[in-house]
SERO-4910 file (N, C-alpha, C, O; in steps of 0.05 Angstrom, whole numbers):
BEGIN
 pado doro    nc1    nc2    nc3   cac1   cac2   cac3    cc1    cc2    cc3    oc1    oc2    oc3
  Met    A   1936   3184   1753   1952   3192   1780   1953   3167   1796   1938   3148   1796
  Ser    A   1981   3174   1812   1990   3152   1829   1981   3160   1860   1985   3184   1865
  Leu    A   1972   3148   1876   1963   3155   1903   1981   3136   1922   1980   3112   1921
  Asp    A   1992   3148   1934   2003   3141   1965   1988   3129   1984   1964   3129   1980
  Glu    A   1995   3121   2002   1982   3108   2029   1973   3136   2043   1950   3135   2052
  Leu    A   1980   3151   2045   1972   3176   2057   1948   3192   2040   1931   3206   2050
  Asp    A   1953   3186   2012   1927   3203   2000   1901   3181   2003   1878   3188   1999
  Val    A   1908   3156   2009   1881   3139   2012   1873   3144   2031   1849   3148   2032
  Lys    A   1890   3146   2057   1878   3155   2085   1860   3178   2086   1836   3178   2093
  Ile    A   1875   3197   2077   1859   3224   2069   1834   3219   2059   1812   3224   2070
  Leu    A   1838   3206   2032   1807   3198   2019   1785   3183   2035   1761   3189   2034
  Ser    A   1794   3163   2049   1779   3148   2067   1769   3169   2085   1745   3173   2083
  Ala    A   1780   3182   2101   1772   3201   2119   1753   3220   2108   1733   3224   2122
  Leu    A   1755   3235   2083   1742   3253   2075   1714   3242   2066   1692   3254   2067
  Ser    A   1718   3216   2056   1695   3201   2048   1674   3193   2077   1650   3188   2078
  Gln    A   1691   3193   2096   1667   3189   2126   1659   3218   2136   1638   3220   2150
  Asp    A   1671   3236   2131   1663   3261   2144   1680   3282   2118   1705   3285   2118
  Gly    A   1664   3294   2101   1673   3314   2090   1685   3345   2094   1699   3359   2080
  Arg    A   1670   3348   2124   1673   3367   2135   1696   3369   2157   1703   3388   2171
  Val    A   1706   3342   2155   1733   3347   2172   1751   3368   2172   1750   3378   2149
  Lys    A   1769   3380   2189   1780   3405   2186   1809   3387   2183   1815   3365   2190
  Trp    A   1822   3406   2170   1853   3400   2163   1871   3398   2194   1887   3381   2201
  Ser    A   1863   3416   2206   1876   3408   2232   1872   3382   2247   1890   3373   2261
  Ala    A   1852   3371   2244   1840   3343   2255   1858   3322   2240   1868   3303   2253
  Leu    A   1863   3327   2212   1871   3310   2197   1898   3299   2202   1908   3277   2206
  Ala    A   1910   3330   2199   1938   3334   2202   1947   3316   2231   1963   3298   2231
  Glu    A   1933   3325   2253   1937   3312   2278   1937   3275   2275   1954   3259   2283
  Gln    A   1914   3270   2262   1909   3240   2257   1936   3226   2241   1947   3205   2247
  Phe    A   1943   3242   2221   1959   3231   2205   1994   3239   2213   2013   3228   2201
  Gly    A   1999   3258   2232   2018   3265   2234   2037   3284   2219   2061   3282   2220
  Ile    A   2023   3302   2205   2034   3320   2185   2017   3348   2189   1998   3351   2204
  Ser    A   2029   3364   2174   2017   3394   2184   1990   3398   2171   1983   3383   2153
  Ala    A   1977   3415   2177   1952   3423   2163   1951   3431   2136   1934   3425   2119
  Pro    A   1980   3450   2134   1980   3457   2102   1990   3437   2087   1987   3441   2062
  Ala    A   2001   3414   2093   2010   3394   2075   1988   3381   2071   1984   3373   2048
  Ile    A   1966   3376   2093   1938   3363   2086   1923   3377   2064   1911   3367   2045
  Ala    A   1925   3405   2071   1905   3421   2049   1921   3419   2017   1908   3418   1996
  Asp    A   1945   3419   2019   1958   3409   1989   1954   3390   1979   1953   3388   1954
  Arg    A   1951   3372   1996   1945   3345   1982   1920   3338   1972   1915   3324   1952
  Val    A   1899   3352   1992   1874   3355   1984   1869   3368   1954   1857   3359   1935
  Arg    A   1882   3390   1958   1875   3412   1934   1890   3393   1908   1881   3397   1885
  Arg    A   1912   3373   1911   1923   3361   1890   1900   3336   1879   1901   3328   1855
  Leu    A   1882   3327   1897   1866   3305   1893   1845   3321   1877   1839   3314   1854
  Glu    A   1834   3342   1891   1817   3355   1873   1822   3362   1846   1807   3358   1827
  Asn    A   1849   3376   1846   1853   3383   1817   1855   3360   1797   1849   3363   1773
  Ala    A   1862   3338   1807   1864   3311   1797   1834   3300   1788   1829   3281   1773
  Asn    A   1817   3314   1801   1790   3300   1801   1785   3273   1811   1766   3259   1804
  Val    A   1803   3267   1824   1798   3245   1847   1779   3247   1866   1768   3226   1874
  Ile    A   1770   3273   1877   1754   3286   1889   1739   3300   1877   1747   3323   1872
  Thr    A   1715   3292   1870   1700   3312   1852   1678   3329   1862   1664   3343   1848
  Gly    A   1674   3326   1890   1661   3346   1901   1653   3342   1932   1665   3323   1942
  Tyr    A   1634   3355   1950   1626   3347   1972   1596   3354   1974   1585   3371   1959
  Ala    A   1588   3344   1987   1558   3343   1989   1549   3330   2020   1563   3315   2033
  Ala    A   1519   3343   2027   1507   3330   2048   1497   3306   2043   1491   3303   2019
  Arg    A   1492   3284   2060   1476   3262   2059   1449   3267   2070   1450   3273   2093
  Leu    A   1424   3265   2060   1401   3271   2071   1382   3243   2070   1382   3225   2053
  Asn    A   1367   3246   2094   1353   3224   2100   1330   3224   2091   1311   3235   2103
  Ala    A   1326   3212   2065   1303   3207   2047   1274   3202   2059   1253   3211   2050
  Glu    A   1278   3186   2085   1253   3176   2097   1243   3203   2105   1221   3212   2096
  Lys    A   1260   3220   2123   1254   3241   2140   1239   3258   2118   1218   3270   2124
  Leu    A   1249   3260   2096   1245   3286   2076   1216   3273   2059   1202   3289   2046
  Gly    A   1209   3245   2061   1186   3235   2053   1185   3226   2024   1164   3225   2011
  Ile    A   1214   3218   2013   1216   3210   1988   1230   3183   1994   1253   3178   1988
  Asp    A   1212   3165   2007   1230   3143   2012   1223   3115   1999   1230   3093   2008
  Leu    A   1205   3120   1972   1203   3098   1958   1230   3095   1940   1238   3115   1928
  Thr    A   1239   3079   1940   1264   3066   1922   1253   3043   1898   1238   3024   1904
  Ala    A   1262   3049   1874   1257   3035   1852   1277   3034   1834   1290   3054   1829
  Phe    A   1282   3008   1819   1299   3003   1798   1284   3003   1776   1262   2993   1778
  Ile    A   1293   3014   1750   1277   3012   1729   1299   3004   1705   1317   3020   1699
  Ser    A   1297   2982   1693   1310   2974   1672   1299   2988   1646   1274   2987   1645
  Val    A   1311   3000   1627   1300   3013   1606   1313   2997   1583   1337   2993   1585
  Thr    A   1301   2987   1565   1308   2984   1538   1302   3004   1514   1279   3010   1510
  Leu    A   1319   3013   1498   1319   3028   1482   1309   3015   1451   1316   2992   1445
  Asp    A   1290   3033   1433   1286   3012   1409   1316   3019   1393   1324   2997   1385
  His    A   1331   3036   1388   1353   3042   1377   1370   3056   1390   1361   3071   1408
  Pro    A   1403   3054   1382   1421   3073   1398   1409   3106   1391   1406   3123   1408
  Arg    A   1406   3109   1370   1397   3140   1359   1379   3151   1383   1381   3175   1386
  Tyr    A   1363   3139   1401   1354   3153   1418   1367   3153   1449   1356   3156   1471
  Arg    A   1395   3148   1443   1407   3147   1467   1416   3176   1483   1414   3182   1507
  Gln    A   1426   3193   1461   1430   3221   1470   1407   3232   1483   1409   3241   1506
  Gly    A   1377   3232   1469   1355   3241   1487   1347   3234   1513   1335   3247   1529
  Phe    A   1358   3203   1515   1349   3192   1540   1368   3201   1559   1361   3205   1582
  Val    A   1396   3206   1550   1413   3213   1569   1406   3240   1581   1407   3244   1605
  Ala    A   1401   3254   1565   1400   3285   1569   1371   3288   1588   1370   3306   1605
  Tyr    A   1351   3274   1584   1328   3274   1602   1341   3260   1634   1336   3273   1654
  Val    A   1357   3236   1636   1365   3229   1656   1378   3245   1671   1374   3241   1695
  Glu    A   1395   3264   1664   1413   3279   1673   1402   3304   1685   1414   3318   1701
  Ala    A   1377   3309   1676   1358   3331   1684   1341   3323   1708   1333   3340   1724
  Ala    A   1334   3296   1710   1312   3287   1721   1320   3286   1756   1337   3270   1764
  Asp    A   1306   3304   1773   1311   3303   1796   1305   3271   1811   1322   3263   1826
  Asn    A   1290   3261   1808   1280   3234   1816   1300   3213   1816   1304   3196   1833
  Ile    A   1314   3216   1787   1336   3194   1783   1362   3198   1800   1376   3218   1797
  Gln    A   1367   3179   1817   1396   3175   1828   1422   3177   1815   1441   3193   1817
  Ser    A   1418   3148   1794   1439   3140   1786   1428   3129   1761   1404   3131   1759
  Cys    A   1438   3119   1744   1436   3115   1715   1463   3099   1708   1485   3110   1710
  His    A   1459   3077   1701   1483   3056   1689   1473   3044   1661   1450   3036   1657
  His    A   1491   3045   1644   1490   3035   1623   1499   3008   1625   1522   3005   1630
  Ile    A   1482   2983   1620   1487   2957   1628   1491   2938   1602   1485   2947   1580
  Val    A   1500   2911   1606   1494   2890   1591   1477   2870   1609   1481   2864   1633
  Gly    A   1458   2860   1591   1445   2841   1601   1417   2851   1587   1415   2861   1564
  Glu    A   1394   2845   1609   1365   2856   1601   1366   2884   1602   1371   2897   1622
  Gly    A   1362   2894   1578   1355   2922   1577   1379   2938   1576   1400   2926   1580
  Asp    A   1380   2965   1570   1400   2982   1566   1411   2999   1583   1434   3008   1581
  Tyr    A   1397   3003   1598   1403   3019   1626   1393   3015   1653   1372   3001   1654
  Leu    A   1402   3022   1672   1389   3011   1700   1388   3035   1708   1406   3050   1702
  Leu    A   1365   3046   1725   1362   3071   1737   1352   3062   1768   1338   3042   1774
  Gln    A   1362   3079   1783   1352   3079   1815   1340   3107   1814   1349   3127   1803
  Val    A   1316   3104   1826   1298   3129   1831   1290   3129   1854   1289   3108   1867
  Arg    A   1281   3155   1866   1273   3158   1897   1243   3174   1886   1243   3191   1869
  Cys    A   1222   3166   1899   1193   3181   1890   1184   3177   1923   1191   3162   1941
  Gln    A   1164   3197   1921   1151   3201   1945   1127   3176   1949   1119   3173   1972
  Ser    A   1117   3163   1931   1091   3146   1934   1093   3133   1903   1103   3141   1882
  Thr    A   1076   3107   1910   1072   3096   1886   1057   3113   1866   1061   3107   1842
  Ala    A   1042   3132   1871   1029   3148   1849   1053   3163   1838   1052   3165   1814
  Asp    A   1074   3175   1849   1096   3191   1842   1113   3177   1821   1124   3187   1801
  Leu    A   1114   3148   1833   1129   3128   1808   1118   3128   1789   1129   3134   1768
  Glu    A   1085   3119   1791   1066   3117   1767   1073   3142   1749   1082   3140   1727
  Arg    A   1068   3163   1759   1073   3187   1742   1102   3190   1726   1101   3195   1702
  Leu    A   1126   3186   1740   1155   3184   1726   1154   3163   1704   1167   3167   1684
  Leu    A   1137   3138   1708   1140   3118   1686   1127   3126   1669   1137   3130   1647
  Ser    A   1097   3129   1673   1078   3135   1650   1082   3164   1629   1079   3165   1604
  Asp    A   1087   3185   1648   1085   3210   1634   1111   3224   1628   1114   3245   1615
  Glu    A   1133   3205   1643   1158   3220   1640   1172   3196   1620   1174   3199   1595
  Ile    A   1181   3177   1632   1200   3159   1620   1187   3144   1594   1199   3144   1572
  Lys    A   1165   3134   1598   1156   3120   1579   1142   3135   1555   1131   3124   1535
  Ser    A   1143   3164   1560   1137   3182   1538   1158   3195   1526   1154   3216   1513
  Leu    A   1182   3185   1530   1211   3192   1516   1212   3179   1484   1207   3155   1480
  Pro    A   1215   3189   1471   1219   3179   1440   1240   3156   1444   1259   3158   1459
  Gly    A   1233   3134   1430   1249   3108   1433   1255   3092   1454   1276   3080   1456
  Ile    A   1234   3092   1472   1232   3076   1498   1221   3050   1490   1197   3052   1488
  Ala    A   1231   3025   1485   1216   2996   1478   1202   2986   1505   1179   2976   1506
  Gln    A   1217   2989   1521   1207   2971   1545   1215   2981   1572   1238   2989   1573
  Thr    A   1201   2982   1595   1218   2988   1621   1204   2964   1644   1181   2956   1644
  Arg    A   1221   2957   1660   1217   2937   1681   1227   2952   1709   1249   2963   1715
  Thr    A   1203   2950   1724   1210   2968   1752   1210   2945   1774   1196   2926   1770
  Thr    A   1223   2947   1794   1229   2935   1813   1228   2956   1839   1245   2974   1841
  Ile    A   1208   2951   1857   1208   2967   1885   1223   2955   1904   1223   2930   1906
  Ala    A   1238   2972   1920   1253   2961   1945   1237   2969   1966   1227   2991   1972
  Leu    A   1235   2940   1978   1216   2942   2007   1232   2952   2026   1220   2960   2046
  Ser    A   1260   2953   2028   1272   2962   2049   1308   2958   2035   1317   2945   2017
  Thr    A   1319   2975   2052   1349   2979   2045   1364   2971   2064   1360   2977   2088
  Val    A   1385   2954   2056   1403   2935   2081   1427   2955   2076   1437   2960   2098
  Lys    A   1440   2968   2055   1460   2982   2056   1458   3001   2029   1451   2991   2007
  Asp    A   1464   3026   2033   1458   3047   2011   1486   3062   2015   1485   3076   2036
  Ser    A   1509   3064   2003   1532   3077   2010   1550   3082   1985   1556   3066   1968
  Gln    A   1558   3115   1988   1576   3117   1964   1606   3116   1971   1623   3131   1960
  Ser    A   1611   3099   1991   1638   3099   1993   1650   3076   1975   1640   3054   1970
  Leu    A   1673   3087   1968   1689   3066   1951   1707   3046   1961   1721   3058   1978
  Pro    A   1714   3021   1960   1732   3010   1969   1761   3010   1969   1776   2993   1959
  Leu    A   1767   3034   1985   1797   3047   1982   1813   3020   1994   1836   3018   1988
  Ser    A   1804   3006   2007   1830   2989   2014   1841   2972   1994   1863   2962   1995
  Ala    A   1825   2969   1978   1838   2955   1952   1866   2974   1939   1884   2963   1926
  Leu    A   1865   2993   1944   1888   3013   1932   1914   3013   1946   1935   3022   1937
  Val    A   1912   3001   1971   1942   3000   1990   1945   2976   1994   1965   2968   2007
***
């Protein structure tokens, strides 16, 4: 799908505030609200926009321990089971198939080090085919964004 400058501006506005009204976008960009709605629907239908969600404050919710876990599998035959586990696990925020040390890099959120230990020992390390894990705990987070570099598109 080819995006024009207005599409990118709409995506930028929606990535900052997914609840913005069509009328506010229409006023901001100088076109009608129905035209904005049509563009957004087109972006949704093309899977450029894949959903809308509230951003939650992990610290306020007591889920403020962030860790990164590198996982090495014994053999690729264990990939499907591992990926199925990852997709179902609430504590795992992201999973990346990587090149370098390990096969996958997980970002997890836990309530405590005891919660992290349970996740590692009772769940991840008990999966078939897990050869090794390496865990790094984040002391603080300088930036945690879901925004994409849309300025590169125009």
